[in-house]
C-alpha positions in Angstrom: 100.8 116.7 21.5 99.9 117.9 18.0 98.0 121.2 17.6 96.2 122.4 14.5 95.1 125.7 13.0 93.4 126.4 9.7 92.7 129.4 7.5 89.8 128.6 5.3 88.8 130.5 2.2 92.0 132.5 2.2 92.1 134.9 -0.7 95.4 133.7 -2.2 96.1 131.2 -5.0 97.2 127.8 -3.7 100.3 127.8 -5.9 101.6 131.0 -4.1 100.8 129.7 -0.6 102.4 126.3 -1.2 105.7 127.9 -2.0 105.8 129.4 1.5 104.4 126.3 3.2 107.3 124.3 1.7 109.7 126.9 3.1 108.5 126.5 6.8 107.7 122.8 6.9 109.9 121.1 9.4 111.3 124.3 11.0 110.7 125.3 14.7 107.7 127.6 15.2 109.9 130.5 16.4 112.2 130.1 13.4 109.3 129.9 11.0 107.7 133.0 12.3 110.9 134.9 12.2 111.6 133.8 8.6 108.1 134.7 7.5 108.5 138.2 8.9 111.2 139.0 6.3 110.0 136.9 3.3 108.8 139.2 0.5 106.1 136.8 -0.8 102.3 137.3 -0.8 101.7 134.0 1.0 103.9 134.9 4.0 101.4 137.0 6.0 98.8 134.2 5.6 101.1 131.5 6.8 102.5 133.6 9.6 98.9 134.3 10.9 98.1 130.6 10.9 101.3 129.6 12.7 100.6 132.2 15.4 97.1 130.8 15.8 98.5 127.3 16.1 100.9 128.4 18.8 98.0 130.1 20.7 95.9 126.9 20.3 98.9 124.9 21.8 99.1 127.3 24.8 95.3 127.1 25.3 95.1 123.3 25.1 98.1 122.7 27.3 99.2 125.7 29.4 102.4 123.9 30.5 103.7 123.3 26.9 107.2 124.6 26.1 106.6 126.9 23.1 110.3 126.6 22.1 110.0 122.9 21.5 107.1 123.3 19.0 107.9 122.8 15.3 105.8 122.8 12.1 105.0 119.1 11.6 102.8 119.6 8.6 101.8 122.5 6.5 99.3 121.9 3.7 97.6 124.2 1.2 94.5 122.9 -0.6 92.4 124.6 -3.3 89.1 126.0 -2.1 85.9 126.6 -4.0 85.8 129.7 -6.2 82.2 129.7 -7.3 81.9 133.4 -6.4 85.3 134.5 -7.6 84.8 133.7 -11.4 84.9 136.5 -13.9 84.6 136.8 -17.6 87.2 138.6 -19.8 86.6 139.5 -23.4 88.9 138.0 -25.9 89.5 138.2 -29.7 86.8 137.4 -32.3 83.9 137.9 -29.8 84.9 135.2 -27.4 85.2 135.3 -23.7 87.5 133.4 -21.3 87.0 132.7 -17.6 89.3 134.3 -15.1 89.5 132.2 -11.9 90.7 133.9 -8.7 92.4 131.7 -6.2 90.9 130.5 -2.9 93.0 128.4 -0.5 92.5 126.3 2.6 95.7 126.5 4.7 96.4 124.0 7.5 99.3 124.0 9.9 100.0 121.2 12.5 102.5 121.9 15.3 104.0 119.2 17.3 106.6 119.0 20.1 110.1 117.8 19.6 111.5 115.3 22.0 
């Protein structure tokens, strides 16, 4: 039975979070959590929190589920809206350029291995 958890409007750029999502996709949930504990990337705490939430959702939905058989079936990172996180930066010759801060929607789906 598949279980899903999401972190919406996460304050990290999608490019940084996708790097970590690619790292844990297909691994068991316990192995992914252990790996994320020692990865020195800014997206690791976000993904770790979402995987922990998905494990808790699996326990809540089906109390008899074997947590050791859960694996990361899908991990996606989508770009979120950044209408409030846009800033202007002065540039040469009186111009200005827009600085966009990253907002991500992180989704993790856990499933049981047979």
